[in-house]
MARLORO-814732 format. One record per residue: x, y, z of N, C-alpha, C, O in turn. Coordinates in steps of 0.2 Angstrom, whole numbers, plus 2048, in hexadecimal, padded with zeros to 3 digits. Layout:
- X/Y/Z/X/Y/Z/X/Y/Z/X/Y/Z .
...
//
This chain:
- 729/2E1/89C/725/2DB/89E/727/2D4/89B/729/2D5/895 .
- 728/2CF/89E/72A/2C9/89B/724/2C6/897/71E/2C6/899 .
- 725/2C3/891/720/2C1/88D/71D/2BB/88F/720/2B6/891 .
- 716/2BA/88E/713/2B4/890/715/2AF/88B/716/2A9/88E .
- 717/2B0/885/719/2AB/881/71F/2A8/883/721/2A2/880 .
- 723/2AB/887/729/2A8/88A/728/2A5/891/72D/2A2/894 .
- 722/2A4/893/720/2A1/899/724/2A5/89F/725/2A2/8A5 .
- 725/2AB/89F/728/2AF/8A4/723/2B3/8A7/723/2BA/8A6 .
- 71E/2B1/8AA/718/2B4/8AC/719/2B7/8B3/71B/2B3/8B7 .
- 717/2BD/8B4/716/2BF/8BB/710/2BC/8BE/70B/2BB/8BB .
- 710/2BB/8C5/70B/2B9/8C8/706/2BE/8CA/707/2C1/8D0 .
- 702/2C0/8C5/6FD/2C6/8C7/6F7/2C4/8C4/6F6/2BF/8C0 .
- 6F1/2C8/8C5/6EB/2C7/8C2/6EB/2C8/8BB/6F0/2CA/8B8 .
- 6E5/2C8/8B8/6E5/2C9/8B1/6E8/2CF/8AE/6EB/2CF/8A9 .
- 6E7/2D5/8B1/6E9/2DB/8AE/6F0/2DC/8B0/6F2/2DE/8B6 .
- 6F5/2DC/8AB/6FC/2DD/8AC/6FE/2E2/8A6/6FA/2E3/8A2 .
- 704/2E4/8A7/707/2E8/8A1/707/2E4/89B/709/2DE/89B .
- 705/2E7/895/704/2E4/88F/70B/2E3/88B/70F/2E8/88B .
- 70B/2DE/887/710/2DD/882/70E/2D8/87E/70C/2D2/880 .
- 70F/2D9/877/70C/2D4/872/712/2D1/86F/717/2D4/86D .
- 711/2CA/86E/716/2C6/86B/718/2C8/864/713/2C9/860 .
- 71E/2C7/862/720/2C9/85B/71E/2C3/857/721/2BD/858 .
- 71B/2C4/851/71A/2BF/84C/721/2BE/848/724/2C3/846 .
- 723/2B8/848/72A/2B6/845/729/2B7/83E/724/2B5/83B .
- 72F/2B9/83A/72F/2BA/833/72F/2B3/830/734/2B0/830 .
- 72A/2B1/82C/72B/2AB/828/728/2AD/821/722/2AD/81F .
- 72D/2AF/81C/72B/2B1/816/72F/2AE/810/730/2B1/80B .
- 730/2A7/811/734/2A4/80B/72F/2A4/805/729/2A2/806 .
- 732/2A5/7FF/72E/2A4/7F9/72C/29D/7F8/730/298/7FA .
- 726/29B/7F5/724/295/7F3/729/293/7ED/729/297/7E8 .
- 72C/28D/7ED/731/28B/7E8/72E/287/7E3/72A/282/7E4 .
- 730/288/7DD/72E/284/7D7/734/283/7D3/734/282/7CD .
- 73A/282/7D6/740/281/7D3/740/27B/7CF/73D/276/7D1 .
- 743/27C/7C9/743/276/7C4/73D/274/7C0/73D/26F/7BD .
- 738/278/7C1/732/277/7BD/731/27C/7B8/732/282/7B8 .
- 730/279/7B2/72F/27D/7AC/728/27D/7AA/726/277/7A8 .
- 724/282/7A9/71D/282/7A8/71C/287/7A2/71E/28C/7A2 .
- 719/284/79C/718/288/796/714/28E/798/710/28F/79D .
- 715/294/794/712/29A/795/70B/29A/795/707/29D/799 .
- 708/296/791/701/295/790/6FE/292/796/6F8/294/799 .
- 701/28D/799/6FF/28A/79F/700/28F/7A5/6FB/28F/7AA .
- 705/293/7A5/706/298/7AA/700/29D/7AA/6FD/29E/7B0 .
- 6FE/29F/7A4/6F9/2A4/7A4/6F2/2A1/7A6/6EE/2A4/7AA .
- 6F1/29A/7A4/6EB/297/7A6/6EB/296/7AE/6E6/297/7B1 .
- 6F1/295/7B1/6F1/294/7B8/6EF/29A/7BB/6EC/29A/7C0 .
- 6F2/2A0/7B9/6F1/2A6/7BC/6EA/2A8/7BB/6E7/2AB/7C0 .
- 6E7/2A7/7B5/6E0/2A8/7B4/6DB/2A4/7B9/6D7/2A7/7BC .
- 6DD/29E/7BA/6D9/29A/7BE/6DA/29C/7C5/6D5/29C/7C9 .
- 6E0/29D/7C7/6E1/29F/7CE/6DD/2A6/7D0/6DA/2A7/7D5 .
- 6DD/2AA/7CB/6D9/2B1/7CC/6D2/2AF/7CC/6CF/2B2/7D0 .
- 6CF/2AB/7C8/6C8/2A9/7C8/6C6/2A6/7CF/6C1/2A8/7D2 .
- 6CB/2A2/7D1/6C9/29E/7D7/6C9/2A3/7DD/6C5/2A3/7E2 .
- 6CE/2A8/7DD/6CF/2AD/7E2/6C9/2B1/7E2/6C6/2B3/7E8 .
- 6C6/2B3/7DC/6C0/2B7/7DC/6BA/2B3/7DF/6B6/2B7/7E2 .
- 6BA/2AD/7DD/6B4/2A9/7E0/6B5/2A9/7E8/6B0/2AA/7EB .
- 6BB/2A8/7EA/6BC/2A8/7F2/6BA/2AE/7F5/6B7/2AF/7FA .
- 6BC/2B4/7F1/6BA/2BB/7F4/6B3/2BC/7F4/6B0/2BF/7F9 .
- 6AF/2BA/7EF/6A8/2BA/7EF/6A5/2B6/7F4/6A0/2B8/7F7 .
- 6A7/2B0/7F5/6A5/2AC/7FB/6A6/2AF/801/6A1/2AF/806 .
- 6AC/2B2/802/6AE/2B5/809/6A9/2BB/80A/6A7/2BD/80F .
- 6A8/2BF/804/6A3/2C5/805/69C/2C3/808/699/2C7/80B .
- 69A/2BD/806/693/2BB/808/693/2B9/80F/68E/2B8/812 .
- 699/2B8/813/699/2B6/819/698/2BB/81E/69B/2C1/81D .
- 694/2BB/824/693/2C0/828/69A/2C3/82B/69F/2C0/82A .
- 69A/2C9/82E/6A0/2CD/82F/6A5/2C9/834/6AB/2C9/833 .
- 6A2/2C4/838/6A6/2C0/83D/6AB/2C4/841/6A9/2C9/844 .
- 6B1/2C2/841/6B6/2C5/845/6B7/2CD/843/6BA/2D1/848 .
- 6B5/2CF/83D/6B6/2D6/83C/6B1/2DB/83F/6B2/2E1/83E .
- 6AC/2D8/841/6A7/2DC/845/6AA/2DF/84B/6AE/2DC/84E .
- 6A8/2E5/84C/6AC/2E9/852/6AD/2E5/858/6B2/2E5/85B .
- 6A7/2E2/85B/6A7/2DF/861/6AC/2D9/861/6AF/2D7/866 .
- 6AB/2D5/85B/6AF/2CF/85B/6B7/2D1/85A/6BB/2CD/85C .
- 6B8/2D6/856/6BF/2D8/856/6C2/2DA/85C/6C8/2D9/85E .
- 6BE/2DE/860/6C1/2DF/867/6C2/2D9/86B/6C7/2D9/86F .
- 6BE/2D4/86B/6BE/2CE/86E/6C5/2CA/86C/6C8/2C7/870 .
- 6C6/2CB/865/6CC/2C8/862/6D2/2CB/865/6D7/2C7/867 .
- 6D3/2D1/866/6D8/2D4/869/6D9/2D2/870/6DF/2D2/873 .
- 6D4/2D2/874/6D4/2CF/87B/6D7/2C8/87B/6DB/2C7/880 .
- 6D4/2C4/877/6D7/2BD/877/6DE/2BC/876/6E2/2B9/879 .
- 6E0/2C0/871/6E7/2C0/86F/6EC/2C3/875/6F1/2C0/877 .
- 6E9/2C8/878/6ED/2CC/87D/6ED/2C7/883/6F2/2C7/887 .
- 6E8/2C3/884/6E9/2BE/88A/6EE/2B9/889/6F1/2B8/88E .
- 6EF/2B7/883/6F5/2B3/882/6FC/2B6/881/701/2B3/884 .
- 6FC/2BC/87E/702/2BF/87D/704/2C3/883/70A/2C4/884 .
- 700/2C6/887/702/2CB/88C/6FF/2CA/893/700/2CE/897 .
- 6FB/2C4/894/6F8/2C3/89A/6F3/2C9/89C/6F3/2CB/8A2 .
- 6EF/2CC/898/6EB/2D1/899/6E5/2D1/894/6E6/2CE/88E .
- 6E0/2D4/896/6DA/2D5/891/6DA/2DC/88E/6D7/2DE/889 .
- 6DE/2E1/891/6DF/2E8/88F/6E4/2E8/88A/6EA/2EA/88B .
- 6E3/2E7/884/6E8/2E6/87E/6EA/2ED/87D/6F0/2EE/87A .
- 6E7/2F3/87E/6E9/2F9/87C/6EF/2FC/880/6F2/300/87E .
- 6F0/2F8/886/6F7/2FA/889/6FD/2F9/885/702/2FC/887 .
- 6FC/2F5/880/702/2F3/87C/705/2F8/878/70A/2F8/875 .
- 701/2FE/876/703/303/872/70A/305/874/70F/306/86F .
- 70C/306/87A/712/309/87C/717/304/87E/71D/306/880 .
- 715/2FE/87D/71A/2F8/87F/720/2F8/87B/71F/2F9/874 .
- 726/2F7/87D/72C/2F6/879/731/2F3/87E/733/2F5/883 .
- 734/2ED/87B/739/2E9/87F/73C/2E5/87A/73A/2E2/875 .
- 743/2E3/87C/746/2DE/878/745/2D7/87D/748/2D7/882 .
- 741/2D3/87A/740/2CD/87F/744/2C7/87E/743/2C2/880 .
- 74A/2C8/87A/74F/2C3/879/74D/2BE/874/750/2B8/875 .
- 749/2BF/870/747/2BA/86B/74B/2BA/864/749/2B7/85F .
- 750/2BF/864/753/2BF/85E/750/2C4/859/753/2C4/853 .
- 74B/2C7/85A/747/2CC/856/748/2D3/858/744/2D7/855 .
- 74D/2D5/85C/74E/2DC/85E/749/2DE/862/746/2DA/866 .
- 747/2E5/861/741/2E7/865/73B/2E5/863/739/2E5/85D .
- 736/2E3/868/72F/2E2/866/72B/2E7/869/72D/2E9/86F .
- 727/2EA/866/723/2F0/868/71C/2F0/865/71A/2ED/860 .
- 718/2F4/869/711/2F5/866/70C/2F0/867/70D/2EB/86A .
- 706/2F2/864/700/2EF/865/700/2E7/863/6FC/2E3/866 .
- 704/2E5/85E/704/2DF/85C/70B/2DC/85C/70C/2D7/859 .
- 710/2DF/85F/716/2DD/85F/71A/2DD/859/71E/2D9/857 .
- 71A/2E3/856/71F/2E5/851/726/2E4/853/728/2E6/858 .
- 72A/2E2/84E/731/2E0/850/736/2E4/84C/735/2E4/846 .
- 73B/2E6/84F/741/2E9/84B/744/2E4/846/747/2E6/841 .
- 744/2DE/848/747/2D9/844/743/2D5/83F/745/2D1/83C .
- 73C/2D7/83F/738/2D4/83A/734/2D8/835/72F/2D6/832 .
- 737/2DE/834/735/2E3/82F/72E/2E7/830/72D/2EC/82E .
- 72A/2E4/834/723/2E7/835/724/2ED/839/720/2F2/838 .
- 729/2EE/83E/729/2F4/842/72C/2FA/83D/72A/2FF/83D .
- 731/2F8/839/733/2FD/834/72E/2FF/830/72D/305/82E .
- 72A/2FB/82D/724/2FC/829/720/301/82C/71D/306/829 .
- 71E/300/832/719/304/836/71C/30B/837/719/310/835 .
- 723/30C/839/725/312/83A/726/316/833/725/31C/833 .
- 728/313/82E/728/316/827/722/319/825/721/31E/823 .
- 71C/314/826/716/317/824/713/31C/828/710/321/826 .
- 714/31C/82F/712/321/833/716/328/832/713/32D/832 .
- 71C/327/830/720/32D/82F/71E/331/828/71F/337/828 .
- 71C/32D/823/71A/330/81D/714/335/81F/713/33A/81B .
- 710/333/823/70A/337/825/70B/33C/82A/708/341/82B .
- 710/33A/82F/712/33F/834/719/340/835/71D/33D/839 .
- 71C/343/830/724/344/830/727/346/836/72D/345/836 .
- 724/34A/83A/728/34D/840/727/348/846/728/34B/84C .
- 725/342/845/724/33E/84B/72B/33C/84F/730/33D/84C .
- 72A/33A/855/730/339/859/734/332/857/73A/331/85A .
- 732/32E/853/735/328/851/739/329/84A/73D/325/848 .
- 737/32E/846/73A/32F/840/742/32F/840/745/32D/83B .
- 745/332/845/74C/332/845/74F/32C/845/755/32B/844 .
- 74B/327/847/74E/320/848/74D/31C/842/74F/316/841 .
- 74A/31E/83C/749/31B/836/750/318/833/750/312/831 .
- 755/31C/833/75B/319/830/75E/313/834/760/30E/831 .
- 75E/313/83B/760/30E/83F/75B/308/83E/75D/302/83E .
- 755/309/83E/750/304/83D/751/300/836/750/2FA/836 .
- 753/304/831/754/300/82B/75B/2FC/82B/75B/2F7/828 .
- 760/2FF/82F/766/2FB/82F/765/2F5/833/768/2EF/831 .
- 761/2F5/838/760/2EF/83D/75B/2EA/83A/75A/2E5/83D .
- 757/2EC/835/751/2E8/833/753/2E1/831/758/2E0/82E .
- 750/2DC/834/752/2D5/833/757/2D2/838/759/2CD/837 .
- 759/2D6/83D/75E/2D4/842/75B/2D5/849/756/2D8/84A .
- 75F/2D3/84E/75E/2D5/855/761/2DB/857/761/2DC/85D .
- 765/2DE/853/769/2E4/855/765/2EA/857/760/2EB/855 .
- 768/2EE/85C/766/2F4/85F/76A/2FA/85C/769/2FF/85F .
- 76E/2F9/858/773/2FE/855/76F/304/853/76B/303/84E .
- 771/30A/856/76D/310/854/767/311/857/764/316/857 .
- 764/30C/85B/75E/30D/85E/75E/30E/866/75A/312/869 .
- 764/30C/869/765/30D/870/769/314/871/76D/315/86D .
- 767/317/876/763/315/87C/75C/318/87B/757/317/87F .
- 75B/31C/875/755/321/875/74E/31E/872/749/320/873 .
- 74F/318/86E/749/316/86B/743/314/86F/73E/316/86E .
- 744/310/874/73F/30E/878/73B/314/87B/735/314/87B .
- 73E/319/87E/73B/31F/881/737/322/87B/731/325/87C .
- 73A/323/875/737/326/870/730/322/86E/72B/326/86C .
- 731/31C/86E/72B/318/86C/725/319/871/71F/31A/86F .
- 727/319/877/722/31A/87D/71F/320/87C/719/321/87D .
- 723/325/87B/720/32C/87A/71B/32D/874/716/330/875 .
- 71D/32A/86F/719/32A/868/713/327/869/70E/329/866 .
- 713/322/86E/70D/31E/86F/707/322/872/702/31F/873 .
- 709/327/875/704/32C/878/700/330/873/6FB/333/874 .
- 703/330/86D/700/333/867/6FA/32F/864/6FC/32A/861 .
- 6F4/332/864/6EF/32E/861/6F0/32B/859/6EE/326/858 .
- 6F3/330/855/6F5/32E/84F/6F9/328/84E/6F9/323/84A .
- 6FE/327/853/702/321/853/6FF/31B/855/700/315/853 .
- 6FA/31C/85A/6F6/316/85C/6F2/313/856/6F1/30D/855 .
- 6EF/318/853/6EB/316/84D/6EF/313/847/6ED/30E/844 .
- 6F6/315/847/6FA/312/842/6FC/30B/844/6FC/307/83F .
- 6FD/30A/84A/6FE/303/84C/6F8/2FF/84B/6F9/2F9/848 .
- 6F2/301/84C/6EC/2FD/84B/6EB/2FC/843/6EA/2F6/841 .
- 6ED/301/83F/6EC/300/838/6F1/2FB/835/6EF/2F6/831 .
- 6F7/2FB/838/6FC/2F6/836/6FB/2EF/838/6FC/2EA/834 .
- 6F8/2EE/83E/6F6/2E8/841/6F1/2E5/83C/6F1/2DF/83A .
- 6EC/2E9/83A/6E7/2E6/836/6E9/2E5/82F/6E7/2E0/82C .
- 6ED/2E9/82C/6F0/2E8/826/6F4/2E1/825/6F3/2DD/820 .
- 6F8/2E0/82A/6FD/2DA/829/6FA/2D4/82C/6FC/2CF/82A .
- 6F6/2D5/832/6F4/2CF/836/6ED/2CD/836/6EA/2C8/834 .
- 6E9/2D2/838/6E2/2D1/839/6DE/2D0/832/6DB/2CB/832 .
- 6DE/2D5/82E/6DA/2D4/828/6DC/2CE/824/6D8/2CB/821 .
- 6E3/2CD/822/6E4/2C7/81E/6E2/2C0/822/6DF/2BC/81E .
- 6E2/2C0/828/6E0/2BA/82C/6D8/2B9/82B/6D6/2B3/829 .
- 6D5/2BE/82C/6CD/2BE/82C/6CB/2BC/824/6C7/2B8/823 .
- 6CF/2C0/820/6CD/2BF/819/6CE/2B8/817/6CA/2B5/813 .
- 6D4/2B5/819/6D5/2AE/817/6D0/2A9/81A/6CE/2A4/817 .
- 6CE/2AA/820/6CA/2A6/824/6C3/2A6/820/6BF/2A1/820 .
- 6C1/2AC/81E/6BA/2AD/81B/6BA/2A9/814/6B6/2A6/812 .
- 6C0/2A9/811/6C1/2A6/80A/6C0/29E/80C/6BE/29A/808 .
- 6C3/29C/812/6C2/295/813/6BC/293/816/6BB/28D/818 .
- 6B7/298/817/6B0/296/819/6B0/296/821/6AB/292/823 .
- 6B4/299/824/6B5/298/82B/6B1/29E/82F/6B0/2A3/82C .
- 6AE/29C/834/6AA/2A1/838/6AE/2A5/83D/6B4/2A5/83C .
- 6AB/2A8/842/6AF/2AD/846/6B5/2A9/84A/6BA/2AC/84A .
- 6B3/2A3/84D/6B9/2A0/850/6BE/29E/84C/6C4/29F/84E .
- 6BD/29C/846/6C2/29A/841/6C6/2A0/83F/6CC/2A0/83E .
- 6C3/2A6/83E/6C6/2AC/83D/6CB/2AE/842/6D1/2B0/841 .
- 6C9/2AD/848/6CD/2AF/84E/6D3/2AA/84E/6D9/2AC/84F .
- 6D2/2A3/84D/6D7/29E/84D/6DD/2A0/848/6E3/2A0/849 .
- 6DB/2A2/842/6DF/2A4/83D/6E3/2AB/83F/6E9/2AB/83E .
- 6DF/2B0/842/6E3/2B6/844/6E8/2B5/84A/6ED/2B7/849 .
- 6E6/2B1/84F/6EB/2AF/854/6F1/2AC/851/6F7/2AD/853 .
- 6F0/2A7/84C/6F6/2A4/849/6FA/2A9/845/700/2A9/845 .
- 6F7/2AE/842/6FA/2B3/83E/6FF/2B7/842/704/2B9/840 .
- 6FC/2B9/848/700/2BD/84D/706/2BA/84F/70B/2BD/84F .
- 705/2B4/851/70B/2B0/854/710/2AE/84F/716/2AF/850 .
- 70E/2AB/849/712/2A8/844/714/2AC/83E/719/2AB/83B .
- 711/2B2/83E/712/2B6/838/70F/2B4/832/70D/2AE/831 .
- 70E/2B8/82D/70B/2B6/826/70F/2B3/821/70F/2B5/81C .
- 713/2AE/823/718/2AB/81F/715/2A4/81C/710/2A2/81E .
- 719/2A2/817/717/29C/814/71C/296/816/71B/291/813 .
- 721/298/81A/725/292/81C/722/28E/821/71C/28E/823 .
- 725/289/824/723/284/828/71F/287/82E/71B/284/831 .
- 722/28C/831/720/28F/837/71B/295/836/718/298/83B .
- 71A/297/830/716/29D/82E/70F/29B/82E/70D/295/82D .
- 70A/2A0/82E/703/29F/82E/701/29B/828/6FE/296/828 .
- 703/29D/822/701/29A/81C/704/293/81B/701/28E/818 .
- 70A/292/81E/70D/28B/81E/709/286/822/707/281/821 .
- 706/289/828/702/285/82D/6FC/283/829/6F9/27E/82A .
- 6F9/288/826/6F2/287/822/6F3/282/81D/6EF/27D/81C .
- 6F9/282/819/6FA/27D/814/6FA/276/817/6F7/272/814 .
- 6FD/275/81C/6FE/26F/81F/6F7/26C/822/6F5/266/821 .
- 6F3/271/825/6EC/26F/827/6E8/26C/821/6E4/268/822 .
- 6E9/270/81B/6E5/26E/815/6E6/268/813/6E2/265/80F .
- 6EC/265/814/6EE/25E/812/6EA/259/815/6E9/253/812 .
- 6E8/25A/81B/6E4/255/81F/6DD/257/820/6D9/252/822 .
- 6DA/25C/81E/6D3/25E/820/6D1/263/81B/6D5/268/819 .
- 6CB/263/819/6C8/268/814/6C4/26D/818/6C1/26C/81D .
- 6C5/274/816/6C2/279/81A/6BA/279/817/6B9/276/812 .
- 6B6/27D/81B/6AF/27D/818/6AE/27F/811/6AA/27D/80E .
- 6B3/284/80F/6B2/286/808/6B3/280/803/6B1/281/7FD .
- 6B6/27B/805/6B7/275/801/6B3/26F/803/6B4/269/801 .
- 6AE/271/807/6A9/26B/809/6AB/268/80F/6A7/263/811 .
- 6B0/26A/812/6B2/267/819/6AE/269/81F/6AA/26E/81E .
- 6AF/265/824/6AC/267/82A/6B0/26C/82E/6B6/26C/82F .
- 6AD/272/830/6B0/277/833/6B4/275/83A/6BA/277/83A .
- 6B1/272/83E/6B4/270/844/6BA/26B/843/6BF/26C/846 .
- 6B9/266/83E/6BE/262/83D/6C4/265/83A/6CA/264/83B .
- 6C3/26A/835/6C9/26E/832/6CC/272/837/6D2/272/838 .
- 6C9/275/83C/6CC/27A/841/6D0/275/846/6D5/277/848 .
- 6CD/270/847/6D1/26B/84C/6D8/269/849/6DD/269/84C .
- 6D7/268/842/6DE/266/83F/6E2/26C/83E/6E8/26B/840 .
- 6E0/272/83D/6E4/278/83D/6E7/279/844/6ED/27A/844 .
- 6E4/278/849/6E6/279/850/6EC/274/851/6F1/275/855 .
- 6EB/26D/84F/6F0/268/850/6F6/26A/84C/6FB/269/84F .
- 6F6/26D/846/6FC/26F/842/6FF/274/846/705/274/847 .
- 6FB/279/848/6FE/27F/84B/702/27D/852/707/27F/854 .
- 6FE/279/856/701/277/85C/708/273/85B/70C/274/85F .
- 708/26F/856/70E/26B/855/714/270/853/71A/26F/855 .
- 712/275/84F/717/27A/84D/719/27E/854/71F/27F/854 .
- 715/280/858/717/284/85E/71B/280/862/720/282/865 .
- 71A/279/863/71E/275/867/725/274/865/729/272/868 .
- 726/276/85E/72D/275/85B/731/27B/85D/737/27B/85B .
- 72E/280/860/732/286/862/732/288/869/72D/288/86C .
- 738/288/86C/738/289/873/734/28F/876/731/28F/87B .
- 734/295/872/730/29B/874/729/29A/874/725/29D/877 .
- 726/295/871/71F/294/870/71D/28D/872/717/28B/871 .
- 721/289/876/71F/283/878/719/282/87D/716/27D/87D .
- 717/287/880/711/287/884/70B/288/87F/70B/28D/87C .
- 707/284/87F/701/284/87A/6FA/285/87D/6F5/283/87A .
- 6FA/288/883/6F4/289/886/6EF/28E/882/6E9/28D/883 .
- 6F2/292/87E/6ED/297/87A/6E9/292/876/6E4/295/873 .
- 6EC/28C/874/6E8/288/870/6E4/283/875/6DE/282/874 .
- 6E7/280/879/6E4/27A/87D/6DF/27C/882/6DA/279/882 .
- 6DF/282/885/6DA/284/88A/6D7/28A/888/6D4/28E/88C .
- 6D7/28C/882/6D3/292/87F/6D0/290/878/6CA/28E/878 .
- 6D4/290/873/6D1/28F/86C/6CE/288/86C/6C8/287/869 .
- 6D1/283/86E/6CF/27C/86D/6C8/27B/872/6C4/278/870 .
- 6C8/27F/877/6C2/27E/87C/6BC/281/878/6B7/27E/878 .
- 6BD/287/875/6B8/28A/871/6B5/286/86C/6AF/285/86A .
- 6BA/283/868/6B8/27E/863/6B4/278/865/6AF/276/862 .
- 6B7/275/86A/6B3/26F/86D/6AC/271/870/6A8/26C/870 .
- 6AB/277/872/6A5/279/874/6A0/27B/86F/69A/27C/870 .
- 6A3/27A/869/69F/27C/863/69D/283/862/699/285/85E .
- 6A1/288/865/6A0/28F/865/6A4/292/85F/6A8/296/85F .
- 6A1/290/859/6A4/292/852/6A3/29A/851/6A7/29D/84D .
- 69E/29C/855/69D/2A4/854/6A1/2A8/859/6A0/2AE/859 .
- 6A5/2A5/85D/6A9/2A8/862/6A4/2AD/866/6A6/2B3/867 .
- 69F/2AA/868/69A/2AE/86C/69C/2AE/874/69E/2AA/876 .
- 69B/2B4/876/69C/2B5/87E/695/2B3/881/690/2B3/87E .
- 696/2B1/888/69C/2B2/88C/6A1/2AD/88A/6A0/2A7/888 .
- 6A8/2AF/88C/6AD/2AA/88A/6B1/2A9/891/6B2/2AE/894 .
- 6B3/2A3/892/6B8/2A2/898/6BE/29E/895/6BC/299/891 .
- 6C4/2A0/896/6CA/29C/893/6D0/29D/898/6D0/2A1/89C .
- 6D5/298/897/6DB/299/89B/6E1/299/896/6E1/296/891 .
- 6E6/29D/898/6EC/29D/895/6F2/29D/89A/6F1/2A2/89E .
- 6F6/299/89A/6FC/299/89E/6F9/298/8A6/6FC/29A/8AA .
- 6F3/295/8A6/6F0/293/8AD/6EC/299/8AF/6E9/298/8B4 .
- 6EC/29F/8AC/6E8/2A4/8AE/6E1/2A4/8AB/6E1/2A2/8A5 .
- 6DC/2A5/8AF/6D5/2A5/8AC/6D3/2AC/8AA/6D4/2B1/8AD .
- 6D0/2AD/8A4/6CD/2B3/8A1/6C6/2B2/8A0/6C3/2AD/89E .
- 6C2/2B8/8A0/6BB/2B7/89F/6B9/2BE/89B/6BB/2C3/89D .
- 6B5/2BD/896/6B1/2C2/893/6AA/2C1/893/6A8/2BC/891 .
- 6A6/2C5/897/69F/2C4/897/69B/2C5/891/695/2C4/891 .
//
């Protein structure tokens, strides 16, 4: 299937074959080159940061479950799937595998794990440790060789068929869910709760984490958040929640417009921004939204 993110949409109703867009790798380290800090100040800084994080975690723990509640989590997957796959049936993506021509090799699975961005390799390695006789284990040497590139060397022609077959195994579907949560869902929700955001804000962070990856560079999720924080305070710092989320969406929209693959911003303009302007900070149903001109409804 052609990816919705590339605007190559089939003219079909809501339910179509699923494919989840790959989060781009954005993991540059934060640079402190040329700065000399005494050891005592370094220790104080680490202690202060630890104390601040502990306070944030306690504050987050006091926030209601939000997007992590089962019903809201299901809704989150539907919202993401509408933008990534033009469907609400996100479970169809377990068996998806395709090279979509974005330079990241094969994109596969429930959240678009990629052979070029390390997360697919991590998934197969973790799964193989628990299930060593699985049908993907024999591709691990090739997956390690092509990691970080768009190469198919050692994967063709059998890897796609092996992935689709393994996706019929409940344990592999569970492994995909677990890796999605570990890398994308849980960190996004945790950070949103630390920032004092409600369910809508938690989803806005999650959708950004899926598309942009958990990186600190200009296009990564944490880089986007850093830029938003320069212009607006989150609720945890006394800011207005709607104003902060509006700023974050502005920052993300500008970043998306800078990349050809993501230039269509309807997942923001006619979905997330609509919920925000309606004041639906709890992401309460019923919901009606549009992505790429298609209308979706959850009662």
